[in-house]
N, C-alpha and C positions, 0 to 999 in steps of 0.2 A: 397290081395296085388296088388298095382297099377303097371300096366305094363308100363315101361318107355322106351324111346329110349335111349339106352346106347351107349357109345362110340364104343363098339365092334359091336353092331348092325349097327350103322351108317357107320362104315368102311366096313362092309359086304354089305351094301345096296347102296354104292356109285356107280357111273357110272362104267361100265365094262371097260371103256377106261382109268380109273384111278386106280393106285395101288401104294402102298407105295414104295418109292425109297429106294435103299440100304442105310442103316444107318439112315433113316428118322423115327422119333418117331411118335406115333399115333396122338398126338395133332397137330403136324405140318402137317400131312396128312389131318386131318379133316379141318384144317384152309384153305386149298387150293381146296377142292372139290367144284364143281359147280352144280352138279346134285345129288339129293338124292331120292332114291326110297323106301319109308317107307310104301307104301300102303299094306293093308291086313296083318298087323302084330299084330292085336289085341291090339294095343297101346291105352293107356288112357292118356298118358302124353308124350310130345315131349322132355322132359328131357334135354339132353346135346346139344340141337340144336344150342345154342348160340356160340358154338365152331366153327361152319361152317361159317366163316366170309366172304367167297367169294361165298357163295351159291347163285345160280341164279334161280334154279327151284326145288321146293319141291313137291313131290308126297306123300301125307299122307291120301289119301281117303280110305274109307271102313275100318275104325278103330273104336275106342270107345272114341275118344278124346272129352272132355267136355269143353275145354277152349283153345282159341288161346293164345299161350305164348307170353310174352313180350320179344323181342329179339332186343336189341339196336344195335347188330352187323350185322343185316340182311338187311342193306341198299341196298345191291346189288340184292336182290331178285326181280325177274321180274314176276314169275308165282307161284301161291300158290294153290295147289289142296287139299281141305279139305272137299270135298263133302262126304255125307253118313257117318257122325260121330254123335256125340251127343252134338254138340256145342250149347250153350244157348244164346250167345251174341256176337255181332260184337264189339270186343274190342282189345286193344293192337296193333293196326295197324299203329300207328303214325311213328314208325321207318322205315316203308317199303316205302321209298320215291320214289323208282323206280319201284314199282309194277305196272304191266300192266294187268295181268289176275288174277282174284280172284274167285275161285270156292268154293261156300259154300252151294250148293244145298243139300237137303235131311238131314237137321239138325233140330234144335228146336228153331231157331231164330225168334223172334217176331217183331223185328224192324231193318230196314236197317239204320245203323248209323256208326259212327267212321271213316268216310272217309275223314275227313277234311284235312289230310296231303297227301292224295293219288292223287296228281295233275297229275300224269301220267297214272292213271287207265283207261284202254280202254275197258275192258270186265269184267262184273260182273254177276255172276250166283248165284241166291238165290231161285231157284225153289224148289217146293215140301217141304216146311217147315212143320213140325208137330206143329200145332197151337192149342190153346185152342178152345174148341167147340164154334162156332159162331163168332170167331175172324178172322180177316184178317191181312195180313202182313202190317206193318206200315212203314212209311218212315220219316226220320229226314230231314227237309228242308235244314239245313245248310250243311249236308253231300252231298245232291244232288247238291247244288249250288257249292260245292267244286270241283265236277267232271263234271261240266256242259260243259266245253269245251273239255274234254278229252274222256269221255265215249262214245263209239260207239256201244257196244253190251250189252243188258240187258235181262236177263231171269228171269221173275217173274211168270212163269207158276205154276198152281195148288197151289195157295195161298189164295183162297177164296176172291179174290179182287172183289169188286162191282164197282169200278171206277178206271180209269187210270189217273185221274186229278192230282194226286200228282207228276206225272212224267213230268209235263210241263217244269220244270227247265232244263231237259236234252235235250237241243236244238241240240246237236251234234249227237244224236242217229241215226244210220243207220240200226240197226237191233233190233227189239223189239219182244221178245217171251213172250206172255201172254196167253197161251192156258189153257183151263180147269179151268177158274175162273168163276165169277158170274156177269160179265159185261153185262148189258141189253140194255143200251141206245146208239143208234148209234150216235146221235147228240153230246153226251158227248165224245165219242171216237174221233169224228172229231175235237171237240174243243181242244182236247189234242194233236193229231198228227199234227195239223196245226202249232204247235210250233217247230216241228222237221224240220230242214232245209234240210236234205238229207236222209229221211227215205226210205230205199229201200226194206227192208224185214220185213213183219208184220205177226205175227201168233196170231190169235184169235179163232181158232177152239176150240169147246168145251165150248164156252161162249154162253149164250142165244142170244146175239146180232148177232152171226154168222148165226142164223136161220131166221133172219128177211128178208122180201121181199126186193130185190134190195140191200142187204148188200154188196155184192161184187161189183156190178155196181157202187154204190155210192162211195165206197172207191177208186175205180179206177179213177172215174171222179174227185175226189177232191184231192187225194194225187198223184200228177203228177210224183213224183220221184219213186213211188213204182214199183218194178220189180218182186217181189214174194209176194203173199198173200196166207196164209194158205197152204204153201208147193207147190203151183202151180204158174208157171211162168205167168206173165202178158205180152203178146206180144204187140209189137208196132201196129200190125194189129188190136188188140182189142181196144187199145186206140184211134186209128184213126177212127175206125168204130163207137165207142160211140160218139165221137165228131161230126162226120158227122150226126148221127141220131139226136143229140141235135139241130144242126143247121137247119136241115130239119124241125124239129118239130116247131122251133121258127118261121120259115118262113111261116108255114102253118096257114091259116086263119080259118080253121074249126077244130072242136073237133073230127073229125073222122080219123085223121092221124094214119097210122099204119106203123110198121117197122118190118123187119126180124131180129131176134136176134139169128140166128143159131151160129154165132161165139161165142157169150157169153155162149150159152148153153154148148159148149165144155169145157168151163173153170169152170163150176160149180161143186162142190163136191156133194152136196145133193140137192141143189135147182135148179130147171129147170125154166128158164124164158120162158114164152109163146112166140110162134112165132109172134103173133099179139097183140100188146098192145095199146089200145086207148091212145091218148096223155094225157088225164086226169088222167091216172093211172101211168104215168111215172115220178117219183118224183126226177127229176134231177136238175131242174132249180135252186133250192135253194142251191145246192151244188157246183155250178161252181165258179171258182175264181172271186173275187171282188163282190160276192153276199153273203150276210150273210148266214151262214150255219145253218139253222133252219130246222129240219126234220118235214115235214108234207106232206100229200098227196095233190096234186093239184086238 
């Protein structure tokens, strides 16, 4: 027997600050609730949800829901929490014109799609999808273009991604979480993030690329807007120090230039940059602004 969200359950799970007024029937009460807490109810179907015409925030995570319901009446919804369910497809989202936050992590979704009408979407969480063996999360180009100017936060962690190039359309991203994927090429990462106009927070820990020499240094030098990389703050002192080291190296006429990288060592998670690095080993030149971003050792 399918477990559904009944009218009685929704009344019970409405915001504590709301209750039925004297003489008010159940349908009228459901029509005016704004917050609904249906998480951890063992639900498979959101049933009577369409009755909640003024609903703004829906918590329905940690259930067994297999499908996002089509609810023409939910145009006021601004936040939808459906993580850790059994959802197979991103669908039926068109009526949610005012949606700003969409949480779909921990489901069975194979493709990011169905966002064409979500012009106000600011945050999208699709991390940790259960995918077929050997497959990675896919992206529908028209959906990404639809949220190009609105989307600020994207979480695609743990989705077996080998590249981030599909995300180039998302030029307004300020926070990209892509941990524990299979991204290997630093130059491809740079070619993607250079499209983001105001990227401030980037998470790539757990990818092969994060273990490359000068990974952190290279990203700091190239992505000038970054303030957090892999959970660690990038200080202005670090940025200034790196720039000064680059200028000194450029002025040097010999190949025996050395520099002290103590400041950077403090910021490394697992990689420690040596105290003295010959100029021929410092691969920064090709990553500076106005110079093509091609990764190779000098």
